[in-house]
C-alpha distance (Angstrom), angle and dihedral (degrees) to the residues before:
residue distance angle dihedral
M1 . . .
Q2 3.81 . .
D3 3.81 89.4 .
E4 3.81 89.9 54.5
Q5 3.80 92.1 49.7
G6 3.79 90.2 48.6
A7 3.79 90.3 50.0
V8 3.82 90.8 50.7
R9 3.81 91.2 50.9
R10 3.80 91.4 48.3
S11 3.80 89.8 47.9
L12 3.81 92.0 52.8
L13 3.80 91.1 45.6
D14 3.81 91.4 50.5
R15 3.79 90.5 47.1
F16 3.80 95.8 54.9
F17 3.79 98.7 26.8
P18 3.83 108.6 29.1
E19 3.77 116.6 -174.2
R20 3.78 111.3 -87.5
H21 3.81 131.8 -164.6
L22 3.79 121.6 -144.7
Y23 3.83 120.6 -162.0
L24 3.79 123.2 -166.3
R25 3.78 124.0 -172.4
S26 3.81 119.4 -156.6
H27 3.86 128.7 165.1
G28 3.78 91.7 -13.9
E29 3.81 94.1 -49.9
V30 3.77 124.1 112.3
R31 3.78 120.2 -151.8
G32 3.76 124.9 -170.8
Y33 3.82 128.7 -151.6
V34 3.78 128.3 -169.0
L35 3.83 118.6 -142.5
T36 3.78 105.7 -161.3
G37 3.77 122.4 -157.9
G38 3.82 90.9 -107.1
R39 3.78 92.9 54.6
Q40 3.79 91.3 47.1
A41 3.81 90.7 50.1
M42 3.81 90.7 50.9
I43 3.82 91.4 49.6
A44 3.81 90.0 48.9
A45 3.82 91.8 49.8
V46 3.80 92.3 50.2
T47 3.81 90.0 48.4
V48 3.82 92.0 51.2
V49 3.82 92.1 48.6
F50 3.81 91.6 48.4
A51 3.81 91.5 48.1
A52 3.82 91.4 49.1
W53 3.79 91.2 49.5
T54 3.82 90.3 49.1
L55 3.80 91.5 51.4
V56 3.81 92.3 49.2
A57 3.81 92.7 47.7
S58 3.81 92.2 46.2
G59 3.80 91.1 48.2
G60 3.81 91.4 52.2
F61 3.79 91.4 49.3
L62 3.81 92.4 49.6
F63 3.81 90.5 47.5
D64 3.81 90.8 54.6
V65 3.81 92.5 47.3
I66 3.82 92.5 49.7
A67 3.82 92.2 46.2
R68 3.79 92.4 51.3
S69 3.80 92.5 46.1
Q70 3.81 92.6 49.9
A71 3.82 92.5 48.3
D72 3.81 92.3 49.0
S73 3.82 90.0 50.4
D74 3.80 91.3 50.7
V75 3.80 91.6 49.8
A76 3.82 91.4 47.9
R77 3.82 91.1 51.2
A78 3.80 91.3 49.1
R79 3.81 91.0 49.5
A80 3.82 91.9 49.1
A81 3.80 90.9 49.7
S82 3.79 90.1 50.9
E83 3.80 91.9 50.8
R84 3.82 90.7 50.8
L85 3.80 89.9 49.3
N86 3.80 91.9 50.5
A87 3.81 91.3 50.2
D88 3.80 90.4 50.2
L89 3.80 91.9 48.5
Q90 3.78 90.7 49.5
A91 3.81 92.4 52.9
R92 3.80 94.7 45.8
L93 3.78 94.4 46.6
E94 3.78 93.5 47.5
T95 3.81 87.3 53.6
A96 3.80 89.5 49.5
V97 3.81 91.1 52.5
V98 3.80 91.2 54.1
R99 3.82 92.3 45.9
M100 3.79 95.4 47.1
S101 3.80 92.7 44.6
A102 3.79 90.5 51.1
T103 3.81 93.8 50.8
N104 3.83 94.9 42.0
G105 3.79 92.0 -125.0
S106 3.81 116.7 -157.7
L107 3.80 111.2 -85.3
D108 3.80 90.0 -151.7
E109 3.82 92.2 55.8
M110 3.79 91.6 46.9
A111 3.80 91.8 48.7
E112 3.81 92.3 48.8
M113 3.80 90.7 50.5
V114 3.81 91.2 51.7
E115 3.81 91.4 48.3
R116 3.81 92.3 51.9
R117 3.80 90.7 49.7
H118 3.80 89.3 47.6
A119 3.82 91.1 54.4
A120 3.82 91.5 51.1
L121 3.79 91.6 45.6
T122 3.81 91.8 49.9
G123 3.81 89.8 55.9
V124 3.80 90.6 59.7
M125 3.81 98.1 37.9
S126 3.81 92.0 53.7
N127 3.80 88.8 65.2
F128 3.82 90.7 60.6
Q129 3.80 92.3 62.9
G130 3.79 112.8 121.9
I131 3.81 95.0 17.8
P132 3.83 109.6 126.2
G133 3.80 112.4 -109.5
S134 3.81 95.7 9.7
Q135 3.80 96.1 105.7
A136 3.81 93.5 57.3
A137 3.83 94.2 40.1
L138 3.81 95.0 49.3
R139 3.79 100.8 40.0
P140 3.87 111.6 139.3
A141 3.79 119.7 -119.8
K142 3.81 120.8 -102.2
S143 3.79 117.4 -92.4
L144 3.81 118.8 -103.8
N145 3.80 120.5 -104.8
P146 3.85 108.3 -96.9
A147 3.79 90.3 -149.4
T148 3.79 93.9 63.3
T149 3.83 103.2 31.6
T150 3.80 136.9 58.7
P151 3.83 123.7 -119.0
V152 3.82 90.1 -108.6
Q153 3.80 91.5 53.8
R154 3.81 91.9 48.8
I155 3.80 93.4 48.9
M156 3.80 92.5 47.4
A157 3.80 90.3 47.0
V158 3.82 88.8 56.5
R159 3.80 90.2 48.3
L160 3.79 91.0 49.9
D161 3.80 90.3 50.4
Q162 3.81 89.8 50.5
D163 3.80 90.4 55.9
R164 3.78 90.8 46.8
L165 3.80 92.0 49.3
I166 3.80 94.3 51.7
A167 3.81 90.3 47.0
R168 3.82 90.8 50.3
A169 3.81 90.7 46.8
Q170 3.79 90.7 54.0
T171 3.81 92.7 47.3
F172 3.82 92.8 45.1
A173 3.81 91.8 52.6
Q174 3.83 92.3 44.8
N175 3.81 93.7 50.6
R176 3.78 94.3 45.6
A177 3.82 92.2 47.2
E178 3.82 90.2 50.9
R179 3.81 91.1 50.8
L180 3.80 89.0 51.8
R181 3.81 90.3 50.1
L182 3.80 88.5 51.2
A183 3.81 90.1 54.0
F184 3.81 89.7 52.8
R185 3.81 91.7 49.1
L186 3.82 91.9 47.9
A187 3.80 86.9 56.2
G188 3.81 89.4 52.3
L189 3.81 93.0 -108.6
N190 3.80 133.1 130.3
P191 3.85 106.4 -126.5
A192 3.82 92.9 -151.9
A193 3.80 91.3 58.5
Y194 3.82 92.5 61.2
V195 3.82 101.6 38.6
S196 3.80 122.8 79.0
R197 3.78 117.4 -139.4
G198 3.80 96.1 -130.4
S199 3.80 114.3 112.6
S200 3.78 120.1 -112.2
L201 3.83 92.3 -151.2
G202 3.77 123.9 81.4
G203 3.79 138.6 -161.9
P204 3.80 128.3 48.2
L205 3.82 92.9 -25.4
V206 3.79 87.7 72.0
E207 3.80 100.8 31.5
A208 3.83 97.9 52.7
K209 3.79 111.6 65.3
D210 3.82 95.7 164.5
P211 3.85 113.5 80.0
S212 3.81 92.2 -139.6
A213 3.80 91.7 51.4
L214 3.79 91.8 47.1
A215 3.81 91.1 48.9
A216 3.81 89.1 52.6
I217 3.80 92.7 48.3
L218 3.80 93.6 48.4
D219 3.83 91.4 37.7
V220 3.83 92.6 -132.2
D221 3.80 135.5 117.6
E222 3.82 115.1 -75.6
P223 3.85 98.2 -116.3
F224 3.81 89.8 54.9
A225 3.82 90.6 46.2
I226 3.82 89.8 54.1
R227 3.80 91.1 52.9
I228 3.81 90.0 48.0
R229 3.81 89.4 51.7
N230 3.82 92.8 49.0
A231 3.80 92.8 48.1
A232 3.81 90.5 49.4
D233 3.82 91.6 50.2
N234 3.83 92.1 50.2
L235 3.79 91.1 46.7
S236 3.82 91.3 50.6
E237 3.82 91.3 51.3
M238 3.80 91.2 47.9
R239 3.80 93.0 49.8
R240 3.81 93.0 48.1
L241 3.82 90.7 52.7
A242 3.81 91.9 45.1
D243 3.82 92.6 49.8
V244 3.81 92.2 52.6
A245 3.81 92.8 43.1
E246 3.81 90.4 55.8
S247 3.82 90.1 61.6
M248 3.83 95.7 49.0
P249 3.84 125.7 91.3
F250 3.81 96.9 -107.6
N251 3.81 96.2 133.5
R252 3.81 128.6 86.9
P253 3.81 119.3 -102.7
T254 3.81 90.5 -145.9
S255 3.78 139.7 -3.8
A256 3.82 90.4 -124.2
R257 3.80 121.6 122.0
T258 3.80 121.0 -89.3
T259 3.81 115.9 -112.9
S260 3.82 105.2 171.8
G261 3.78 131.6 18.7
F262 3.77 137.5 -154.3
G263 3.81 118.4 -72.9
V264 3.78 141.4 45.6
R265 3.80 115.6 -17.1
F266 3.81 138.2 152.5
D267 3.79 111.0 -84.7
P268 3.83 108.1 -116.5
F269 3.82 91.3 -139.9
N270 3.80 104.2 46.9
G271 3.83 102.0 14.5
R272 3.81 92.9 -127.3
P273 3.82 125.8 129.9
A274 3.82 111.2 -94.4
L275 3.80 138.4 164.8
H276 3.80 112.7 -100.4
Q277 3.82 104.9 -154.1
G278 3.79 98.4 -164.6
Q279 3.77 147.3 22.0
D280 3.80 126.2 -88.4
F281 3.81 127.4 -141.5
A282 3.82 122.7 -169.1
A283 3.81 125.8 -152.3
P284 3.83 139.2 129.9
L285 3.80 122.0 -58.3
N286 3.83 115.1 -72.2
T287 3.81 94.7 14.1
P288 3.85 103.8 165.6
I289 3.81 115.7 -97.5
S290 3.82 117.2 -155.7
A291 3.80 135.6 -160.3
T292 3.80 111.8 -101.9
A293 3.83 94.3 -149.3
P294 3.81 139.1 3.3
G295 3.79 115.9 -81.5
V296 3.78 147.4 113.1
V297 3.81 125.2 -73.6
S298 3.81 106.1 -112.6
F299 3.84 98.4 177.5
T300 3.78 140.1 15.7
G301 3.79 124.0 173.5
V302 3.78 141.8 58.6
R303 3.80 122.9 -31.7
S304 3.78 123.0 -172.1
G305 3.80 109.1 -91.8
Y306 3.80 92.6 -0.9
G307 3.81 98.8 72.4
N308 3.80 115.4 -161.6
T309 3.80 104.7 12.8
V310 3.81 139.0 -176.7
E311 3.81 121.6 -165.5
I312 3.81 123.9 -169.8
D313 3.81 127.2 -163.6
H314 3.82 110.7 -146.4
G315 3.80 98.5 179.1
H316 3.84 126.4 -119.7
G317 3.84 86.8 78.0
F318 3.84 93.6 -63.0
K319 3.80 124.3 135.3
T320 3.82 132.1 169.0
R321 3.80 128.0 -157.4
F322 3.82 126.8 -157.4
A323 3.80 114.1 -167.2
H324 3.86 142.3 -177.1
L325 3.81 90.4 33.2
N326 3.78 119.6 169.5
S327 3.81 92.0 -152.7
I328 3.81 137.0 13.1
A329 3.82 119.8 -143.5
V330 3.83 100.4 -177.9
A331 3.82 138.1 60.7
T332 3.79 133.8 -135.0
G333 3.81 111.8 -86.1
Q334 3.79 93.6 22.4
P335 3.84 117.1 136.2
I336 3.81 111.0 -121.8
A337 3.80 129.1 -154.0
L338 3.79 125.9 -147.7
G339 3.81 109.7 -82.6
Q340 3.82 94.6 11.8
R341 3.83 114.4 148.6
I342 3.80 110.4 -109.6
G343 3.81 100.5 173.4
G344 3.78 148.9 -44.8
M345 3.81 129.3 -76.7
G346 3.79 115.4 -101.8
T347 3.80 146.3 150.1
T348 3.81 104.0 -110.9
G349 3.79 121.7 140.9
R350 3.79 122.9 14.9
S351 3.78 96.3 -8.5
T352 3.81 136.2 135.2
G353 3.83 96.3 -160.0
V354 3.79 146.1 -10.4
H355 3.80 108.9 -53.5
L356 3.81 145.2 119.8
H357 3.79 119.5 -109.8
Y358 3.83 106.2 -155.5
E359 3.81 125.4 -170.2
V360 3.82 134.4 -176.5
W361 3.81 119.2 -157.4
V362 3.82 127.4 -168.7
D363 3.81 118.6 -168.7
G364 3.80 90.8 -19.2
R365 3.82 96.8 -48.6
P366 3.81 126.8 108.0
Q367 3.81 115.4 -116.9
N368 3.79 133.0 -164.1
P369 3.84 105.2 -91.5
A370 3.82 90.3 -156.7
R371 3.81 89.4 70.4
F372 3.79 91.1 56.6
L373 3.80 91.5 46.8
R374 3.82 90.0 53.1
A375 3.80 89.2 48.9
G376 3.80 89.4 52.1
D377 3.80 91.0 50.2
Q378 3.82 88.3 52.6
L379 3.81 91.2 53.7
V380 3.82 91.5 48.2
Q381 3.82 90.3 53.0
Q382 3.80 89.7 49.7
N383 3.80 92.2 55.1
């Protein structure tokens, strides 16, 4: 029975990969080579694996290019909309200055209106404190010189600056939120799946959904209340994305050079194609290895093939693994901060030289760490 099965396999092999003879002539000598069916099958298998790897790598590259292009287009559209809004505000407010100057409107009423708008604006602007770039983007304009301007002009200039500030706040939050979404997409993640819909802002900005009600609560005109509401919504979305991003492994475990990436490669021990589930970094022995996100150490010790290993649980289904370490500087159950040293690079386990084998897991499945590193680079550029 086994002989019959072997004969069938040999028959199929001969059918698809018949024995071929290759003759090469050089300097008057002719050399012959025999390509057996087995060798041809091995060459075909290697070719298929290489082609599959090329398609996967090309697909990932195209995905990143498309994601970046789409995000840049969204940011450009948001910036253009903001510029149109500013131009419209400028025209309307200049008309208001002329109208109020012509009718000798009460300076006290105008000043009170500006103060109420300032109080509402302060409530939103205070939530931008500590956000990189917000101080420069939302800096108020300089006051007009009292010696060369009338009180009406100065009050209206303040009102115009208030409208410009709220428009810039909305645009700033929109652009930063879109850059955060791009970082998620570069990592192969859906931003909406990791961000709760609850608002991070409190008070009347959350409680009043109707523009008229919000205008009454803030004691400002309704158009300004709508802009306050929109800026608060964009800020809440930006903060939710930023809070989640801070807990994800977007940072680099080491500044060392990359030697092997995620995907199919030839195993250095047996020379056969195999799936490499992480990314390798090479550097001298005991090079410091750092946590790529805050979390809790879920494992320290020796794993088969990995040698000395540290695993960190970051929440949201994310886990990172650091393998082949020469030394371990943390303990199981220990809280870990971003950038904290967890050990030193080594060559323990199934290793051919000093390096770090780094893995990222999401919901129990290995991911390409290079995607998360690109996402981290995107966030660094944003800051």
